Kinemage of the C-alpha trace (Angstrom):
@kinemage 1
@onewidth
@group {chain A} dominant
@subgroup {mainchain}
@vectorlist {calphas} color= white
{ca met a 1} P -0.074 -0.026 -0.052
{ca val a 2} L 1.095 3.275 -0.972
{ca thr a 3} L 1.391 6.124 1.993
{ca pro a 4} L -0.348 9.185 1.103
{ca ala a 5} L 1.471 12.189 1.012
{ca pro a 6} L 0.984 14.711 4.321
{ca leu a 7} L -1.803 17.169 3.408
{ca arg a 8} L -0.293 20.244 3.129
{ca leu a 9} L -1.809 22.899 5.832
{ca gly a 10} L -1.924 26.297 5.533
{ca val a 11} L -2.662 28.263 8.899
{ca leu a 12} L -4.132 31.778 9.232
{ca gly a 13} L -3.634 33.293 12.705
{ca ala a 14} L -0.857 32.174 14.780
{ca gly a 15} L -2.003 32.768 18.106
{ca ala a 16} L -2.885 30.452 21.336
{ca ile a 17} L -5.100 28.131 19.397
{ca phe a 18} L -2.645 27.545 16.696
{ca arg a 19} L -0.132 26.414 19.380
{ca arg a 20} L -2.636 23.853 20.581
{ca tyr a 21} L -3.045 22.574 17.189
{ca glu a 22} L 0.701 22.495 16.448
{ca gln a 23} L 1.459 20.705 19.740
{ca ala a 24} L -1.330 18.177 18.690
{ca val a 25} L 0.498 17.400 15.472
{ca asp a 26} L 3.845 17.391 17.375
{ca arg a 27} L 2.804 14.535 20.028
{ca ala a 28} L 1.013 12.428 17.777
{ca pro a 29} L 2.967 10.124 15.317
{ca asp a 30} L 0.027 9.583 13.121
{ca leu a 31} L -0.646 13.221 12.701
{ca ala a 32} L 3.012 13.939 12.012
{ca thr a 33} L 2.915 11.730 8.866
{ca asp a 34} L -0.708 12.750 7.887
{ca leu a 35} L -0.479 16.251 8.094
{ca glu a 36} L 2.287 19.073 7.750
{ca ile a 37} L 1.921 22.864 8.621
{ca val a 38} L 3.772 24.256 5.779
{ca ala a 39} L 2.768 27.859 5.966
{ca val a 40} L 1.432 30.195 8.657
{ca ala a 41} L 0.057 34.013 8.366
{ca asp a 42} L -0.536 36.421 10.912
{ca pro a 43} L -0.082 40.370 11.044
{ca asp a 44} L 1.595 40.283 14.294
{ca pro a 45} L 5.440 39.941 13.945
{ca arg a 46} L 5.858 38.298 17.416
{ca ala a 47} L 3.171 35.569 16.243
{ca arg a 48} L 5.302 34.957 13.177
{ca arg a 49} L 8.753 34.600 14.758
{ca ala a 50} L 7.150 32.307 17.214
{ca ala a 51} L 5.631 30.088 14.359
{ca ala a 52} L 8.426 30.142 12.410
{ca arg a 53} L 10.239 26.650 11.561
{ca pro a 54} L 12.852 25.449 9.192
{ca gly a 55} L 10.942 24.759 5.883
{ca arg a 56} L 7.762 26.541 6.834
{ca lys a 57} L 6.725 29.767 5.297
{ca val a 58} L 5.430 32.833 7.118
{ca phe a 59} L 3.578 35.562 5.896
{ca thr a 60} L 2.220 38.435 6.913
{ca thr a 61} L -1.349 38.428 5.056
{ca ala a 62} L -3.938 35.776 4.089
{ca arg a 63} L -3.677 36.757 0.327
{ca glu a 64} L 0.208 35.643 0.313
{ca leu a 65} L -0.723 32.351 2.019
{ca leu a 66} L -3.458 31.591 -0.028
{ca asp a 67} L -1.135 31.450 -3.076
{ca glu a 68} L 0.717 28.956 -2.036
{ca pro a 69} L 0.231 25.282 -3.023
{ca leu a 70} L -2.012 23.933 -0.173
{ca asp a 71} L -4.548 21.212 0.471
{ca ala a 72} L -6.211 22.585 3.060
{ca val a 73} L -6.445 25.820 5.395
{ca leu a 74} L -6.903 26.152 9.154
{ca val a 75} L -8.694 29.715 9.924
{ca leu a 76} L -7.600 30.401 13.398
{ca thr a 77} L -8.156 34.130 13.891
{ca pro a 78} L -10.619 36.135 15.924
{ca asn a 79} L -14.085 35.857 15.539
{ca ala a 80} L -15.167 38.534 13.057
{ca ser a 81} L -12.699 37.901 10.599
{ca his a 82} L -13.343 33.903 10.146
{ca ser a 83} L -16.599 34.738 7.482
{ca ala a 84} L -14.017 36.308 4.904
{ca leu a 85} L -11.155 34.117 5.434
{ca val a 86} L -13.489 30.832 5.016
{ca arg a 87} L -14.925 32.459 1.872
{ca ala a 88} L -11.607 33.132 0.621
{ca ser a 89} L -10.200 29.906 1.095
{ca leu a 90} L -13.192 28.097 -0.325
{ca glu a 91} L -13.121 30.250 -3.563
{ca arg a 92} L -9.472 29.320 -3.729
{ca gly a 93} L -10.506 25.962 -4.003
{ca leu a 94} L -9.121 24.550 -0.524
{ca asp a 95} L -10.699 22.413 2.315
{ca val a 96} L -11.212 24.580 5.428
{ca leu a 97} L -11.169 24.238 9.345
{ca cys a 98} L -12.436 27.050 10.961
{ca glu a 99} L -12.134 27.230 14.713
{ca lys a 100} L -15.520 28.154 16.327
{ca pro a 101} L -17.695 30.188 15.636
{ca leu a 102} L -17.812 29.813 11.812
{ca ala a 103} L -19.565 33.138 11.315
{ca thr a 104} L -20.842 35.971 13.779
{ca ser a 105} L -24.273 35.245 12.483
{ca ala a 106} L -26.651 32.224 11.430
{ca ala a 107} L -27.234 33.846 7.983
{ca ala a 108} L -23.416 34.046 7.218
{ca ala a 109} L -22.729 30.634 8.562
{ca arg a 110} L -25.631 29.107 6.350
{ca ser a 111} L -24.278 31.114 3.190
{ca leu a 112} L -20.802 29.686 3.700
{ca cys a 113} L -22.220 25.979 3.880
{ca ala a 114} L -23.877 26.848 0.644
{ca leu a 115} L -20.641 27.893 -0.800
{ca ala a 116} L -18.878 24.976 0.587
{ca ala a 117} L -21.258 22.333 -1.159
{ca arg a 118} L -21.352 24.260 -4.468
{ca ala a 119} L -17.534 24.084 -4.469
{ca gly a 120} L -17.498 20.461 -3.547
{ca arg a 121} L -15.075 21.683 -0.721
{ca leu a 122} L -15.182 20.376 3.176
{ca leu a 123} L -15.985 23.153 5.692
{ca tyr a 124} L -15.426 21.980 8.973
{ca thr a 125} L -16.133 23.908 12.119
{ca ala a 126} L -13.794 22.720 14.853
{ca met a 127} L -16.243 22.027 17.584
{ca his a 128} L -13.429 20.622 20.354
{ca cys a 129} L -15.934 19.717 22.978
{ca arg a 130} L -17.850 17.120 20.981
{ca his a 131} L -14.500 15.135 20.861
{ca arg a 132} L -13.780 15.483 24.660
{ca pro a 133} L -13.680 11.596 26.513
{ca glu a 134} L -16.408 12.343 29.055
{ca val a 135} L -18.678 13.428 26.087
{ca arg a 136} L -17.869 10.209 24.279
{ca tyr a 137} L -18.510 8.053 27.006
{ca leu a 138} L -22.003 9.838 27.093
{ca ala a 139} L -22.974 9.225 23.524
{ca asp a 140} L -21.697 5.472 23.805
{ca his a 141} L -23.903 4.924 27.009
{ca leu a 142} L -27.121 6.840 26.539
{ca asp a 143} L -30.287 4.954 27.100
{ca gly a 144} L -32.769 7.544 25.589
{ca glu a 145} L -32.946 10.808 24.753
{ca val a 146} L -31.904 13.764 27.258
{ca val a 147} L -34.922 15.127 28.784
{ca glu a 148} L -33.258 17.559 31.382
{ca phe a 149} L -29.896 18.938 31.745
{ca arg a 150} L -27.781 21.544 34.099
{ca gln a 151} L -24.761 22.699 32.815
{ca val a 152} L -22.130 24.795 34.581
{ca tyr a 153} L -18.960 26.092 32.729
{ca arg a 154} L -17.543 29.007 34.807
{ca glu a 155} L -13.961 29.976 34.147
{ca asp a 156} L -11.678 32.777 34.617
{ca trp a 157} L -10.790 34.857 31.196
{ca arg a 158} L -9.978 38.062 32.488
{ca ala a 159} L -6.548 38.056 31.382
{ca ala a 160} L -7.877 36.873 27.876
{ca pro a 161} L -6.721 38.915 24.591
{ca ala a 162} L -8.169 42.214 24.338
{ca trp a 163} L -10.159 41.095 21.379
{ca tyr a 164} L -12.548 38.848 23.275
{ca tyr a 165} L -13.962 41.805 24.799
{ca gln a 166} L -14.585 44.134 21.712
{ca pro a 167} L -17.755 43.829 20.461
{ca ala a 168} L -16.812 44.318 16.736
{ca val a 169} L -14.260 41.713 16.764
{ca cys a 170} L -15.817 39.294 19.139
{ca gly a 171} L -19.217 39.127 17.644
{ca gly a 172} L -20.292 38.024 21.383
{ca gly a 173} L -19.220 37.228 24.721
{ca val a 174} L -18.961 34.386 26.706
{ca leu a 175} L -22.462 32.914 25.326
{ca leu a 176} L -20.536 32.630 21.916
{ca asp a 177} L -17.229 31.843 22.872
{ca val a 178} L -18.370 28.983 25.735
{ca gly a 179} L -21.974 28.405 25.067
{ca ile a 180} L -21.329 27.374 21.355
{ca asn a 181} L -19.394 24.709 22.469
{ca gln a 182} L -21.176 23.382 25.397
{ca leu a 183} L -24.593 23.475 23.508
{ca asp a 184} L -22.758 21.831 20.068
{ca trp a 185} L -22.144 18.621 21.941
{ca leu a 186} L -25.364 18.456 23.923
{ca leu a 187} L -27.839 19.165 21.082
{ca pro a 188} L -27.569 15.682 19.090
{ca phe a 189} L -28.682 14.301 22.301
{ca val a 190} L -31.822 16.661 23.180
{ca gly a 191} L -35.021 17.380 21.760
{ca pro a 192} L -36.075 20.848 20.601
{ca leu a 193} L -34.699 23.364 22.778
{ca ser a 194} L -36.652 27.165 23.326
{ca val a 195} L -35.481 29.925 25.433
{ca ala a 196} L -37.696 30.215 28.799
{ca glu a 197} L -35.341 32.929 30.652
{ca ala a 198} L -32.258 34.559 29.879
{ca asp a 199} L -30.075 36.669 32.389
{ca leu a 200} L -26.718 38.009 31.013
{ca thr a 201} L -24.223 40.477 32.671
{ca leu a 202} L -22.197 42.868 30.399
{ca asp a 203} L -18.855 44.601 31.115
{ca asp a 204} L -18.501 48.428 30.014
{ca gln a 205} L -18.239 47.660 26.473
{ca gly a 206} L -21.552 45.613 26.349
{ca val a 207} L -20.024 42.008 25.829
{ca asp a 208} L -21.568 39.378 28.016
{ca val a 209} L -19.136 38.093 30.792
{ca glu a 210} L -21.716 35.941 32.433
{ca cys a 211} L -24.848 33.953 31.247
{ca ala a 212} L -27.784 32.108 32.824
{ca val a 213} L -30.307 30.670 30.553
{ca thr a 214} L -33.229 28.285 31.210
{ca trp a 215} L -34.224 26.290 28.428
{ca arg a 216} L -37.832 24.710 27.916
{ca ser a 217} L -36.710 20.864 27.350
{ca gly a 218} L -38.114 17.862 27.372
{ca ser a 219} L -40.335 17.084 30.325
{ca gly a 220} L -39.307 19.979 32.257
{ca arg a 221} L -36.771 22.762 32.276
{ca ser a 222} L -32.908 22.715 31.791
{ca ser a 223} L -30.340 25.504 32.352
{ca thr a 224} L -27.037 26.585 31.116
{ca glu a 225} L -25.010 28.934 33.374
{ca leu a 226} L -21.463 30.334 31.954
{ca ser a 227} L -18.963 32.621 33.268
{ca trp a 228} L -15.492 34.618 31.957
{ca arg a 229} L -14.816 35.847 35.523
{ca ala a 230} L -14.996 32.810 37.973
{ca cys a 231} L -12.753 31.971 40.591
{ca pro a 232} L -12.690 28.907 41.583
{ca glu a 233} L -13.463 27.409 38.015
{ca his a 234} L -16.010 24.839 37.403
{ca arg a 235} L -17.168 22.835 34.489
{ca arg a 236} L -19.801 20.305 34.879
{ca thr a 237} L -22.968 18.858 33.378
{ca glu a 238} L -25.589 16.964 34.779
{ca ile a 239} L -27.974 15.077 32.693
{ca arg a 240} L -31.052 12.811 33.075
{ca thr a 241} L -32.439 10.857 30.381
{ca ala a 242} L -35.615 9.344 28.974
{ca gly a 243} L -34.636 5.856 30.146
{ca gly a 244} L -34.036 7.002 33.722
{ca ala a 245} L -30.105 7.158 33.845
{ca arg a 246} L -28.351 9.904 35.476
{ca phe a 247} L -25.069 11.412 34.227
{ca thr a 248} L -22.382 13.485 35.556
{ca leu a 249} L -19.713 15.123 33.372
{ca asp a 250} L -16.712 16.527 34.844
{ca his a 251} L -15.232 18.640 32.187
{ca thr a 252} L -12.183 19.456 33.838
{ca ala a 253} L -11.047 16.215 35.199
{ca his a 254} L -12.540 14.408 31.952
{ca cys a 255} L -14.551 11.943 33.704
{ca ala a 256} L -18.123 10.920 33.892
{ca trp a 257} L -20.675 9.409 36.664
{ca gln a 258} L -23.187 6.799 35.568
{ca asp a 259} L -25.946 6.478 38.194
{ca gly a 260} L -23.220 7.351 40.910
{ca arg a 261} L -20.449 5.063 39.539
{ca leu a 262} L -17.413 6.741 38.410
{ca his a 263} L -15.713 6.396 34.829
{ca gly a 264} L -12.568 7.524 33.911
{ca pro a 265} L -10.587 9.767 34.042
{ca trp a 266} L -9.118 9.848 30.662
{ca arg a 267} L -6.697 11.753 28.712
{ca asn a 268} L -8.170 14.591 26.732
{ca asp a 269} L -7.058 14.670 23.127
{ca glu a 270} L -9.436 17.135 21.904
{ca tyr a 271} L -7.262 18.691 19.348
{ca asp a 272} L -5.785 15.678 18.280
{ca ser a 273} L -9.146 14.150 17.455
{ca val a 274} L -10.428 17.377 15.818
{ca leu a 275} L -7.294 17.163 13.188
{ca arg a 276} L -7.699 13.426 12.786
{ca asp a 277} L -11.405 13.665 11.989
{ca phe a 278} L -10.980 16.970 9.556
{ca ala a 279} L -7.965 14.982 7.716
{ca ala a 280} L -10.075 11.683 7.584
{ca gln a 281} L -12.768 13.959 5.792
{ca val a 282} L -10.234 15.646 3.600
{ca arg a 283} L -9.442 12.256 2.148
{ca asp a 284} L -12.584 10.863 2.102
{ca pro a 285} L -15.456 13.105 0.645
{ca ala a 286} L -18.112 10.105 1.422
{ca ala a 287} L -17.324 10.490 5.099
{ca arg a 288} L -18.444 14.335 5.236
{ca ala a 289} L -21.480 15.118 6.948
{ca pro a 290} L -23.470 18.706 6.296
{ca ser a 291} L -22.609 21.415 8.728
{ca asp a 292} L -24.467 21.824 11.662
{ca ala a 293} L -22.857 25.123 12.566
{ca pro a 294} L -25.935 27.295 11.775
{ca arg a 295} L -28.179 25.216 13.803
{ca val a 296} L -26.405 26.200 17.204
{ca leu a 297} L -25.784 29.601 16.115
{ca glu a 298} L -29.144 30.545 15.507
{ca leu a 299} L -30.069 28.890 18.892
{ca leu a 300} L -27.436 31.372 20.633
{ca arg a 301} L -28.854 34.182 18.674
{ca glu a 302} L -32.641 33.524 20.337
{ca val a 303} L -30.748 33.954 23.733
{ca tyr a 304} L -29.119 37.199 22.680
{ca ala a 305} L -32.557 38.556 21.318
{ca his a 306} L -34.507 37.394 24.412
{ca ala a 307} L -31.739 39.551 26.397
{ca gly a 308} L -32.386 42.288 24.084
{ca leu a 309} L -28.826 42.178 22.458
{ca asp a 310} L -28.298 42.008 18.676
{ca phe a 311} L -25.268 39.910 18.843
{ca leu a 312} L -25.218 37.071 15.840
{ca ala a 313} L -28.354 39.034 14.485
């Protein structure tokens, strides 16, 4: 059997998330042979210096990078730039992995999905939490639809890069940044959700830094609680299923309790798994599933609208 050549990846954005992907490639022998980061673009000279490696091209602009011979592009830039960079990459004829969110509105996300379909290219939104080991355990052991859940995902992001708190760049605060991942992995297991109550705390720039949502779900009400300014941090989801089982997922220790019995902890390899899944779908178009990115963005838009905010509109 002939071993296929590594996929030639170009990366737009060389910040902290890029380092997560780079480390995943470095530590996993199968990824190191299947993928090669051959070019990186970032307007920040410090980021470019940190991303430089022998044989890797480093550019200032996306236009320069997209002129390179590539197989696929990773879009790892701040939120508001995703849509334009994804569009440019698809129009260049490349498969694309985009960090969440795919766009800062559901309508823009649907437009990008339609463009990818017309071009016959893969558009893959990197939703990491669906790849976490405790989430995979839940998927393998559910005994029926999730009828009630309580999510608490409280983190301390007060030292985050400044763009997280700039409305025109972030496109939304903790609900978009954290909520998108937490709802994404849960949505396949629950029935229709609608917003019953939404209480968002805003900073001086009008960006949500804390969020509490009550959902109409299943046979009762469920909830999602998020924070960017929590100390101590707390990341946990409690679930009740139609079959009567109860699960608690610890998203810090990466373990799960099923009806009081502990399973795990497991090593969290979410970035490795994202890259493996993306590479497999690049190589095998038959394995590609339609993007569900617009669905979760639309649900988040409903929360913002319920709270009187126009994020994701």
